[in-house]
N, CA, C and O atoms as a GROMACS GRO file, in nm:
protein
  256
    1MET      N    1   0.085  -0.117   0.000
    1MET     CA    2   0.000   0.000   0.000
    1MET      C    3   0.090   0.123   0.000
    1MET      O    4   0.191   0.128   0.070
    2ALA      N    5   0.053   0.220  -0.077
    2ALA     CA    6   0.129   0.344  -0.086
    2ALA      C    7   0.033   0.461  -0.102
    2ALA      O    8  -0.088   0.441  -0.116
    3THR      N    9   0.087   0.580  -0.100
    3THR     CA   10   0.005   0.698  -0.120
    3THR      C   11   0.069   0.790  -0.223
    3THR      O   12   0.191   0.789  -0.240
    4ALA      N   13  -0.012   0.867  -0.290
    4ALA     CA   14   0.039   0.966  -0.385
    4ALA      C   15   0.020   1.106  -0.328
    4ALA      O   16   0.042   1.206  -0.397
    5LEU      N   17  -0.019   1.113  -0.201
    5LEU     CA   18  -0.038   1.243  -0.137
    5LEU      C   19   0.087   1.278  -0.059
    5LEU      O   20   0.125   1.208   0.034
    6GLY      N   21   0.150   1.387  -0.096
    6GLY     CA   22   0.272   1.430  -0.029
    6GLY      C   23   0.253   1.567   0.033
    6GLY      O   24   0.141   1.605   0.068
    7LEU      N   25   0.361   1.640   0.045
    7LEU     CA   26   0.358   1.773   0.103
    7LEU      C   27   0.289   1.872   0.009
    7LEU      O   28   0.309   1.866  -0.112
    8ARG      N   29   0.210   1.960   0.065
    8ARG     CA   30   0.140   2.062  -0.016
    8ARG      C   31   0.244   2.165  -0.062
    8ARG      O   32   0.324   2.214   0.018
    9THR      N   33   0.241   2.197  -0.192
    9THR     CA   34   0.336   2.292  -0.249
    9THR      C   35   0.263   2.400  -0.328
    9THR      O   36   0.145   2.388  -0.360
   10ASP      N   37   0.338   2.506  -0.359
   10ASP     CA   38   0.285   2.613  -0.444
   10ASP      C   39   0.341   2.595  -0.585
   10ASP      O   40   0.416   2.500  -0.608
   11PRO      N   41   0.308   2.682  -0.680
   11PRO     CA   42   0.357   2.666  -0.818
   11PRO      C   43   0.509   2.674  -0.834
   11PRO      O   44   0.562   2.635  -0.938
   12ASP      N   45   0.580   2.726  -0.732
   12ASP     CA   46   0.727   2.728  -0.736
   12ASP      C   47   0.787   2.609  -0.662
   12ASP      O   48   0.908   2.607  -0.638
   13ALA      N   49   0.705   2.510  -0.626
   13ALA     CA   50   0.746   2.388  -0.556
   13ALA      C   51   0.788   2.414  -0.412
   13ALA      O   52   0.853   2.329  -0.351
   14ARG      N   53   0.752   2.530  -0.356
   14ARG     CA   54   0.783   2.558  -0.216
   14ARG      C   55   0.681   2.485  -0.129
   14ARG      O   56   0.561   2.485  -0.159
   15VAL      N   57   0.729   2.422  -0.022
   15VAL     CA   58   0.640   2.352   0.071
   15VAL      C   59   0.561   2.455   0.151
   15VAL      O   60   0.616   2.556   0.197
   16LEU      N   61   0.431   2.428   0.167
   16LEU     CA   62   0.343   2.519   0.240
   16LEU      C   63   0.315   2.466   0.379
   16LEU      O   64   0.303   2.345   0.400
   17ASP      N   65   0.304   2.559   0.476
   17ASP     CA   66   0.268   2.519   0.612
   17ASP      C   67   0.117   2.500   0.623
   17ASP      O   68   0.046   2.509   0.522
   18ARG      N   69   0.067   2.474   0.742
   18ARG     CA   70  -0.076   2.446   0.757
   18ARG      C   71  -0.164   2.567   0.727
   18ARG      O   72  -0.284   2.552   0.706
   19HIS      N   73  -0.103   2.688   0.725
   19HIS     CA   74  -0.178   2.809   0.690
   19HIS      C   75  -0.158   2.846   0.543
   19HIS      O   76  -0.197   2.954   0.499
   20ARG      N   77  -0.098   2.754   0.469
   20ARG     CA   78  -0.069   2.771   0.325
   20ARG      C   79   0.031   2.882   0.295
   20ARG      O   80   0.026   2.944   0.188
   21ASN      N   81   0.121   2.907   0.390
   21ASN     CA   82   0.231   3.001   0.368
   21ASN      C   83   0.356   2.922   0.334
   21ASN      O   84   0.380   2.817   0.394
   22PRO      N   85   0.438   2.970   0.238
   22PRO     CA   86   0.560   2.898   0.203
   22PRO      C   87   0.658   2.892   0.320
   22PRO      O   88   0.679   2.991   0.390
   23ILE      N   89   0.719   2.775   0.339
   23ILE     CA   90   0.824   2.758   0.439
   23ILE      C   91   0.954   2.797   0.370
   23ILE      O   92   0.990   2.737   0.269
   24PRO      N   93   1.027   2.896   0.425
   24PRO     CA   94   1.149   2.944   0.358
   24PRO      C   95   1.250   2.832   0.330
   24PRO      O   96   1.279   2.750   0.417
   25ARG      N   97   1.302   2.832   0.208
   25ARG     CA   98   1.408   2.741   0.163
   25ARG      C   99   1.373   2.592   0.169
   25ARG      O  100   1.462   2.508   0.176
   26LEU      N  101   1.243   2.560   0.167
   26LEU     CA  102   1.202   2.420   0.167
   26LEU      C  103   1.118   2.393   0.042
   26LEU      O  104   1.012   2.452   0.023
   27TYR      N  105   1.166   2.303  -0.042
   27TYR     CA  106   1.101   2.269  -0.168
   27TYR      C  107   1.072   2.120  -0.171
   27TYR      O  108   1.138   2.041  -0.103
   28ALA      N  109   0.974   2.080  -0.251
   28ALA     CA  110   0.943   1.938  -0.269
   28ALA      C  111   0.896   1.915  -0.412
   28ALA      O  112   0.827   1.999  -0.471
   29CYS      N  113   0.933   1.800  -0.466
   29CYS     CA  114   0.887   1.763  -0.600
   29CYS      C  115   0.883   1.611  -0.608
   29CYS      O  116   0.928   1.542  -0.517
   30GLY      N  117   0.830   1.560  -0.717
   30GLY     CA  118   0.820   1.415  -0.734
   30GLY      C  119   0.730   1.352  -0.631
   30GLY      O  120   0.624   1.406  -0.600
   31ASN      N  121   0.769   1.238  -0.577
   31ASN     CA  122   0.686   1.166  -0.481
   31ASN      C  123   0.680   1.234  -0.344
   31ASN      O  124   0.596   1.197  -0.262
   32ASP      N  125   0.767   1.331  -0.318
   32ASP     CA  126   0.761   1.403  -0.191
   32ASP      C  127   0.656   1.512  -0.191
   32ASP      O  128   0.611   1.555  -0.085
   33ALA      N  129   0.615   1.558  -0.308
   33ALA     CA  130   0.515   1.665  -0.321
   33ALA      C  131   0.377   1.605  -0.344
   33ALA      O  132   0.364   1.491  -0.390
   34ASP      N  133   0.276   1.682  -0.311
   34ASP     CA  134   0.139   1.642  -0.339
   34ASP      C  135   0.127   1.617  -0.490
   34ASP      O  136   0.169   1.700  -0.570
   35SER      N  137   0.071   1.506  -0.527
   35SER     CA  138   0.065   1.466  -0.668
   35SER      C  139  -0.022   1.558  -0.752
   35SER      O  140  -0.128   1.604  -0.707
   36VAL      N  141   0.021   1.585  -0.873
   36VAL     CA  142  -0.060   1.663  -0.967
   36VAL      C  143  -0.181   1.582  -1.013
   36VAL      O  144  -0.271   1.637  -1.076
   37MET      N  145  -0.183   1.453  -0.981
   37MET     CA  146  -0.295   1.366  -1.016
   37MET      C  147  -0.382   1.336  -0.895
   37MET      O  148  -0.450   1.233  -0.892
   38ALA      N  149  -0.380   1.424  -0.796
   38ALA     CA  150  -0.456   1.408  -0.671
   38ALA      C  151  -0.413   1.280  -0.600
   38ALA      O  152  -0.293   1.255  -0.588
   39SER      N  153  -0.504   1.200  -0.555
   39SER     CA  154  -0.467   1.079  -0.481
   39SER      C  155  -0.456   0.957  -0.572
   39SER      O  156  -0.439   0.845  -0.523
   40GLU      N  157  -0.464   0.977  -0.701
   40GLU     CA  158  -0.455   0.865  -0.796
   40GLU      C  159  -0.310   0.837  -0.833
   40GLU      O  160  -0.226   0.928  -0.832
   41TYR      N  161  -0.282   0.712  -0.866
   41TYR     CA  162  -0.150   0.672  -0.914
   41TYR      C  163  -0.172   0.582  -1.035
   41TYR      O  164  -0.185   0.461  -1.021
   42PRO      N  165  -0.176   0.643  -1.156
   42PRO     CA  166  -0.211   0.567  -1.275
   42PRO      C  167  -0.112   0.456  -1.314
   42PRO      O  168  -0.151   0.361  -1.382
   43GLY      N  169   0.013   0.467  -1.273
   43GLY     CA  170   0.108   0.363  -1.307
   43GLY      C  171   0.251   0.406  -1.286
   43GLY      O  172   0.279   0.521  -1.255
   44ALA      N  173   0.340   0.310  -1.302
   44ALA     CA  174   0.483   0.335  -1.280
   44ALA      C  175   0.533   0.447  -1.369
   44ALA      O  176   0.506   0.450  -1.489
   45GLY      N  177   0.606   0.538  -1.310
   45GLY     CA  178   0.667   0.648  -1.386
   45GLY      C  179   0.581   0.770  -1.400
   45GLY      O  180   0.625   0.869  -1.459
   46CYS      N  181   0.459   0.768  -1.350
   46CYS     CA  182   0.370   0.883  -1.370
   46CYS      C  183   0.419   1.008  -1.300
   46CYS      O  184   0.382   1.118  -1.341
   47GLN      N  185   0.501   0.996  -1.197
   47GLN     CA  186   0.551   1.113  -1.126
   47GLN      C  187   0.681   1.168  -1.186
   47GLN      O  188   0.728   1.273  -1.144
   48VAL      N  189   0.738   1.098  -1.281
   48VAL     CA  190   0.866   1.141  -1.338
   48VAL      C  191   0.854   1.280  -1.403
   48VAL      O  192   0.937   1.367  -1.378
   49GLY      N  193   0.754   1.299  -1.485
   49GLY     CA  194   0.736   1.428  -1.552
   49GLY      C  195   0.714   1.541  -1.453
   49GLY      O  196   0.776   1.647  -1.465
   50ALA      N  197   0.626   1.519  -1.356
   50ALA     CA  198   0.600   1.622  -1.254
   50ALA      C  199   0.726   1.648  -1.172
   50ALA      O  200   0.755   1.763  -1.138
   51GLY      N  201   0.802   1.544  -1.140
   51GLY     CA  202   0.927   1.561  -1.065
   51GLY      C  203   1.028   1.645  -1.140
   51GLY      O  204   1.094   1.731  -1.082
   52LEU      N  205   1.039   1.622  -1.270
   52LEU     CA  206   1.132   1.700  -1.352
   52LEU      C  207   1.089   1.846  -1.363
   52LEU      O  208   1.171   1.936  -1.346
   53ILE      N  209   0.963   1.869  -1.390
   53ILE     CA  210   0.912   2.006  -1.405
   53ILE      C  211   0.922   2.083  -1.275
   53ILE      O  212   0.974   2.194  -1.273
   54PHE      N  213   0.871   2.025  -1.166
   54PHE     CA  214   0.873   2.098  -1.040
   54PHE      C  215   1.013   2.108  -0.981
   54PHE      O  216   1.042   2.202  -0.907
   55GLY      N  217   1.100   2.013  -1.012
   55GLY     CA  218   1.241   2.026  -0.972
   55GLY      C  219   1.305   2.144  -1.042
   55GLY      O  220   1.382   2.219  -0.982
   56TYR      N  221   1.274   2.161  -1.170
   56TYR     CA  222   1.324   2.275  -1.247
   56TYR      C  223   1.270   2.406  -1.190
   56TYR      O  224   1.345   2.502  -1.174
   57LEU      N  225   1.139   2.410  -1.161
   57LEU     CA  226   1.079   2.531  -1.106
   57LEU      C  227   1.138   2.565  -0.969
   57LEU      O  228   1.162   2.682  -0.938
   58ALA      N  229   1.161   2.464  -0.887
   58ALA     CA  230   1.222   2.487  -0.755
   58ALA      C  231   1.364   2.543  -0.770
   58ALA      O  232   1.402   2.636  -0.698
   59ALA      N  233   1.441   2.488  -0.861
   59ALA     CA  234   1.578   2.536  -0.882
   59ALA      C  235   1.579   2.680  -0.931
   59ALA      O  236   1.661   2.761  -0.886
   60ARG      N  237   1.490   2.713  -1.023
   60ARG     CA  238   1.481   2.851  -1.071
   60ARG      C  239   1.444   2.948  -0.959
   60ARG      O  240   1.500   3.056  -0.948
   61HIS      N  241   1.348   2.906  -0.877
   61HIS     CA  242   1.306   2.992  -0.767
   61HIS      C  243   1.419   3.008  -0.665
   61HIS      O  244   1.443   3.119  -0.617
   62ALA      N  245   1.486   2.901  -0.630
   62ALA     CA  246   1.594   2.906  -0.532
   62ALA      C  247   1.711   2.992  -0.582
   62ALA      O  248   1.781   3.054  -0.502
   63ALA      N  249   1.732   2.993  -0.712
   63ALA     CA  250   1.844   3.071  -0.769
   63ALA      C  251   1.817   3.221  -0.770
   63ALA      O  252   1.910   3.301  -0.781
   64ARG      N  253   1.690   3.259  -0.758
   64ARG     CA  254   1.657   3.403  -0.758
   64ARG      C  255   1.704   3.472  -0.636
   64ARG      O  256   1.683   3.592  -0.621
   0.00000   0.00000   0.00000
């Protein structure tokens, strides 16, 4: 049994606290972040694309 629900993030992949405020310098992507497919897991590799995109977005945001 597994879950596809991870840490809540914003569009820059920053992890949000319980009040939906970004936690400074904390990012999540891939299986650590809340899935872009909600609680569904359609099959092996489905998080790869989201992990790559949100990893890129997190790196861009962190570099600013």
